[in-house]
N, C-alpha and C positions, 0 to 999 in steps of 0.2 A: 149237800156239799157242792160248792161252786168250783168249776174247773179252774177259774182264775186263782183261787186260794192255793191250789197245789202248785201252780206255776210260780206264785210268789214264794212259796216254800223253797222251790228250786233255786231261785235267785239269792235267797238269803242264807239258808242253813243247810241245804242238801249237798251231797257229794255228786258232782257231775262227772259222768264217764267220759273218757277220751274218745275221739273219733276213731282211733285204732280199735277200740273195743266194740263199737256198735255202728260205726259208719264208714270204716275203711281200714287200710292197713298201714304198716310202718316197718321200720327196721331195714336190714340189708336185703331182704327179699320181699316180694309182694305177699300180702296176706291171702289166705285161702282156706275148705272144711276138713278138719281132721276126722277121720272115721274111727269109731270106737272098736277097733279090731284088737284081738287078744294078744297078738305078737308084736314085737318091736320092728321087724323088718319084713321085707317082701319075700325073703328066701329063708328056708329053715336053718341054713348054716349060719345066718346072721343073727339068729334069735338069741337073746340073752338067756343065761341059765335060769331055769324056773324050778329049782329045788324047793320042795314044800317047806313052809315055815316050820321051824323046830320049836314046838311049843315047850316053853319052860327050859330051853337049852341053857340059859344062864352062863354063856361063855364069859370068860374074863376079858377085861379090856385088852390085855396083851394078846389073847388069842384072836379077838376080833380084828385088831390091827394087823396081826400076822396074816390073816386070811384076806384082808382088803387091800393091803399095801400094793400087791402086784397089779391091782385093778385101778389104782389112783394115779393120775398123770398130772404133771406140772405143765401149765400152758403159758407160753410167753408170746405176746402179740406185739408187732411193731408196725408203725405207720408214720405218716408225716402230715402236718397241718400248717396253716399259715397263721403267723402271729399278727398283732395289730398293725405292724409295719409292713405286712405282706411278705415277710421272710419265712422260708420253710423251716419248721421246727420238728425234729424227730419226736415221736411219741412211743411210749412203751407201756404195756400193761401185763399184769400177772393174774392168773387164776388157776383153777383146778378142774379136772375133768374125770369122768368115770368111763372106763372101757366097758362096753356092753355086749360086744360080740367078737368073734374071731376074724371078722372081716375088717376090723380096725375102726369101727364106729365108736366115737367118744362123745358123751353127752356133757354139756357144760351150760353156763348161763350165756344168754345172747349178749349181755352187756360186756362180758369178758372178751368177746371177739369183735366188738364194735368200737369204732372211734366216735368222738364227739360228732353229733349230727346223725348218728345211726349208720354211718358208712362202715363196711366191713374192714377189718385190719388188712393191711397189705401183705403181711407175712406172719405166719403162725408156726411156732415151733413147739413140739410136744416132747417132753422128757419123761421116759418111763422109769419105773422103780429100779430097773437094772442098769440105769445110766444111759441107755440109748436115746439119742436126740434125733428126732425125725421131723421133716416138714409135714404140715397138715393142711388139708384143703377144707374149705367150709362147704358142707353139704347143704345146709340151710339154716335159717334162724327165724324165730317167731318173737317179735318184740313184746306183744301184750303179755305172753306167759313167761318171757325172759328165758326161753330155751333155745339152744342151738346144738347142732350135730356137726362134728368134725370127722374126718377120716384120715387114717395113716396107713401106709403100706408096711406091714411088719409081720413077722412070724412069732409063734410061741407067745401069743397074748393070753392073758387070764381074765375073762369077763367076770364082772361082779354078778352076784346073785341078787335079783330084784325081788323084793318082798311085796307084801300086801298092806298098804297103809291103812286100809279100813279096819284092820285088826289091832291097830295101835290103841292103847288106853292112856288116858291122862295120868301122869305119874310114872309111866313106864320109862325105864332108863334107855338112853340113846347115846351114841358116840358120833361126833363130827370129826371128819378127817379132811385136811386141806392145807394148802401152802400159804398159811396165814402170814401176811406182811413179807412174803418172799424170803423168809428166813432160811439160811443155809442149813443143810443137814437132813433134808427130807421133810415130809409133811408133819404138821402139828396135829396133835390129838387132844380133843377136849371131850369131857363127859358131862351129861346132864340128864334131864328128864323131859318128857313131853309135857309142856306147860298147858297147852290147849290144842284143840284140833279144829279143822274147818274154818280157819281164819280167812278173811278176804283181804288180800293185799291190793290196795287201790291207790296207786301213786303214779300220776302221769309219767310215762305212757303205759304203765303196767296195770294189768287186771288179772290177778291170779286167784282163782277160787280154791277152797279146800286146803289152804296152806297149813303147815304144822308149825306151831310155836314151841320153842325150846329155850331153856336157860343155858344150854351148852354154848360156850363162847364161840361166836362167829365173827371173824374180822376180815378186812380186805385181803384178798388172796385166797380166802376160803371159798369164794364164789364158784359155784359149779361142782363143789365136792359133795361126797356122800354123807347123808345122815343115816346111821345104821342102827338096827335093833340088836338085841342080845343074841340073836341067831346069826349075826354077821350078814344080814340081808339089808340091801339099800331100800329104805322106806321114804327117803326124801332127798332133794337136791338143794343144798344150802344156797341162799341168795342174799345179797347185800343191797337189794333194790330199795329198801327202806333205810333212809339215812337219818343219822342223829337220834336213833332210838335210845330208850333208857337202858341202863346197864342190866344185863341178864335177860334181854329180850331179843332173841334171834328167830329167824324164820327159814323154813325150807319148803320148796315146792313138793307137794305130795307126789310120790312115784305113780300113784293112780292117775293123777292129773297129767303127768308127764308122758306116760306110755303112748296114748293115742297121738299126741302131738309129735313125739319123736318118730313114731312109725310114719306119720304123714311127711315129715321132713325127709326121712330116708327115701320114701317112695317118690316124692314129687319135688323136694327141695324147697318147699314152701307150705304154708297152711292156708287153706281157703276157708272163708267164713261167709255165711249168709249175712246180708245187711238189711237192717230195718230202716236206716236213715233217721235215727232219733237220738236225742240227748236225754239221758235218764237221771232220775232222782231216786236214791234208795229210800224206801219208806220204812221207818223204824216204828216200834210201838209208841215211842215218845212223840214222834211227829204225827202219827195217826190219832193219838189222844188229843194233842194240842189243836189239831184242825178238824177233829170229829170226822175222820175218814172211815169208810165202811169196812176196811180190812187193816190188820195190824202190820202187814208186810206186803212186799211187792216192789215194783219199780214204776215210778210215775214218769210221764212224758213231760219233760221241761220245754222242749222245742222240737220241731221236725224240719227235715229238708223238704221244702215244698214240692219238690219233684221226686222224692224218694218213695220207696215201697209202702211205708206206713201211711204217708199222706195220701197216696193214691188209693189206699184201701179205706180211707175215711177216719183213721185215728186222729186224735186232736190233743193239743197240750192240755194237761190236767188229767188225762186218762191214766188209770192205774193198771198196768199189765200184771196179771197173776198166773197166766199159763200160756205156753207156746207149744204147739204140737202135742198137747196132752201132758206136758211136763210142767210141774209147778215152778213158778218163778217167785222166789221169796226175796231175792236180792240181785244185784247186778252180777254177782258171781255165777248165779244160776243162768242168767241171760247169756253171758259170754260162753258158758259151757254148751248151752243149747244151740246157739248160733254156730259154734264150731262143729256141731254134729249135723248141720243142715246146710246144703249148698245153695248158691245163687241159682235162681230159676225154680226152686222148689216152693210149692205152695203149702203154707202151714196155717193152722187155725190159731188165732190169738184171742185169748179170753181176757177181758178187761172190765174195770168198773168206770162208769160215767154217771155222774149225778146220783150216786148210790145204787145204781142198778148194774147187775152183772150182764155183760153182753159179749158177743163173739163176732169175729170177722176173719175171713180168709185173706192172707197176705202172701203175695209172691215175692220172695226174698230177692234182693239184688246181690251182686257179687263184685 
């Protein structure tokens, strides 16, 4: 297998990751490494409720909504931008958020609180289920995973119970709650099933591994709202980052993916990631068969930053990365997850295929 063959695949048919995912950061705050800690915040009082999953609880939709409504917030963002004539034009956006602790932290989508160009909204107002309207501050946002954390100052908050997305099964019923289309009268409720698990959302600038696919209707305004199982536990955060999808095709960021990111945002205001300095190609079984590659999955190196960590370590275009720090790399979602777990300056072992031979090299990650 010639390395040039794989580079050609990258130019013609492969999906290329954004620089935010593997070579740098974006969004309203610098990118940085989320640690896989079990709690959401740095202090016990800020930790979301962790009631065990109620197996077979089978709550009715009405009961699920009754339990979750106090934890669902309406988010209104306001800002200003210049039109083509250089005149200031006000902008406004609407989304949904999930109260996760009694300290007033609210999780939502990063795009909900960002203006065009990735700048944070200038003013954010949160409306609670009891009608209270409160100003919110942006704790931090992470553009690649489309997650952000806000904070309000309020008493008598009801945090949502966060579940375990790994226990979801395809076909299991779920409920989505959110302020779809900013319709008056409170949040909209839709019901559906888990259509698929472990989807990879890869649409510039987003790179979200482990996403949940559902046929529950998700519309603009739902963004940042909860996807809930039959025990009234939040298992996902709905997102509208995929535009123009087919009817009945919605996505949610897995709560398992979100937890370490949210914790890092609360602790540091940003997410730090190790950097390899490469642009990647997802290797699929079809591509592997077409080009007679030695492995059916992994990520191929399409190009490198000539001064980046991978290039300094001797990696080349056409190499197929299959493992980093002992963790298998089957696709670009695995890669972004691993780089989120390792900080700049850390040395990791990268295993890869070149000319059909498996090799390894130590790479000191950038930041």
